N, C-alpha and C positions, 0 to 999 in steps of 0.2 A: 042576593044568595049569605044563606049562612055559613062562615067559613068555620073550617075544624081546627086552623093552624093558625100561625103566623104568616103573613100575606107579605108578598112583594109588590111594589105596585109602581105604575108607570104613567104619566100623563105623556101623551103624544095626539097628535093628527094620524088616523088611522084611514084618515080618506080624501080626497081630493078637494072637499069640502073646506077641508083646512079647519075644522073645529076640532076642541080638543076631546080626546076620547079618553078613555080609565082602563088599565088593563089590572087586573089583579091573581098573581098565583096563588094558590094555596097550596104549601109545603104539604100538609099532612094528606089531603084529597087529591094532591098532582092535576087539579083541572086548572084552564084560564078562563077567566071569566072577561070578557070585553063589553064594555059600560060605553056607551055612544053618548057624546055630548051631543047639545041640540043648541048651543052657542048662547042661552038664556044663562045659564047657569045650573041646571038640572040635565038628568044624566037616567041613561034608563038600562039595565042589561040588555045586551041581544045577540049573546050567543058564547056557552062554553066548550075550551076543547080540552083535551086530555094530554096534561107533557109528561116526559120521562119520570123516572123516580125520583123524589126530592129534587125539585126547580129549585135552583140558585141565583140565577140572572138573565136578566132580558135586555134584550137588546133590539131596536128598530133600523132595518138597514134591507134593502131592494136587492135580495140574492137573487134572481132569478133576472132580473135588469129587463120586468116590463112596465117600469117609470111606477109601481106599488111600495107601499113598505111593507115589509115584511117583517114577522115577529122571531126573532132567535130566542130559544129559551137554552140556558145550559141544567143540567139534571147531575147531581151529585153521586148519587147512590148509582146511579143507570149507568154514570159515569161517560152521557153520550151528549147530541145535542138535537132539541127539537125544532125543527124548521114549519112555520103555520105562515102559508102565503096569505097576501095581503088583495081582497077583490079588488080596491080602490074605491069601493061602496063604503066602506067602513066595516067588515067582514072578515072574517081568516076561516082558514082552513089548512088541515093538518096535513103537510106535503111526508116529511118523514124524519126518520131520528138518524 
């Protein structure tokens, strides 16, 4: 995916398979892109989720206590936090702002 602005990137296993996945945040388009790792050094973009306005930080934490890592994004201009729930298979979906 071509980004239109500076990105924040984070490496973390997003699934129970424990392979490294890559999250990038485009600060101008406000998109989160999940790029799944296959354990052999290759990655493939598998999903895009909209964050709030001007995403500035990422954190992985199990917000809803289901055993899966969730992605929390702080948003500077909208002054809120976007929660993206992990599904345990490497996918994320927007939960709330």
